[in-house]
N, C-alpha and C positions, 0 to 999 in steps of 0.2 A: 496209144503210143507208149504208155507206161508198161504194158505187157510186153511189147517188143524190147524195151530196154531191159526188163527183168530176164527175158529169155536170153538175150545177148550176153548179159552179165553172167548168168548161171553157166552157160556153155564156156565162156572164156575162163571163168574161175576153175572149171574142171579141165582146162588145158586143151580145149578144142579150138581149131582155127575157125574163124567166122568171116564170111564175105557177105556184104550187103549190097543189093542191087548190082550184082556181078553177073552179067548174062552168061549163059552156058550154051553148049552146042545144040541143045534141044530146040532152040528157036525162041522167038520173042513172045509167042502166045502161050500162056500157061492157064491151068485151071483156076489158080488163085487170081490171076489177072483178069480172066473173063468174068469170074464171080464178082470181083470188086467192081468192075465196070458195069455189068448187067444189073447188079442188085444195089449198086451205090453204097457198098459197105467196105470197111477196112478188112484186108486179108493178110495172112502171112503164109508164105510157102517155105517149107523147110525141106532142104535137100540133104540127105544123109549119104555120105560116101559109102559105096557098096562094100568096101573092104570091112566095114564094121558089121555088116549084115551077113556077108558070105564067107567069112574067114574065122574059124574057131580061135585062131591066134589073137583075135581082137574081141573076144567074147566079153572081157571085162569092160571094154569101152561101150559095147552095145548095152550092157547093164547100166552103165553111167548115163547113157542117153535116155534110156527108159526111165531111170530114176529122176532125171532132170525134168523130163516131160510130165511125169506123174506129179512132181512137186509143183509144176506150173499149173496143172489142172486143179490141184488142191487149192492153190492160191486164188485161181479164178472163181472157184466155187465159194470162197469166203468173201470175195469182193462184191 
C-alpha cells in the first residue's frame, strides 16, 4: 500500500490527474484484477491517457511519466 501511495503522490506532484477505482468503458474484468484474484496478490493497473502516447505535442508529459515510473522502480529495488 505504501507503493500505491508513493505512485499516487509522484503523479499528483507532477500535475497529473489521478483516479482510483474509477471503472472505465473497458469492462469490469482486467488483467490486474484477474491476477490479483487468481494469485491472491496485490496488483496495480495503470492506465495512461493515449494523448500522452500518440501525440507529439504531449511528448514532455510522456517523458515525465517514464521518469516517474523509473523512479518508482528504483525505489522498489532499494526496498
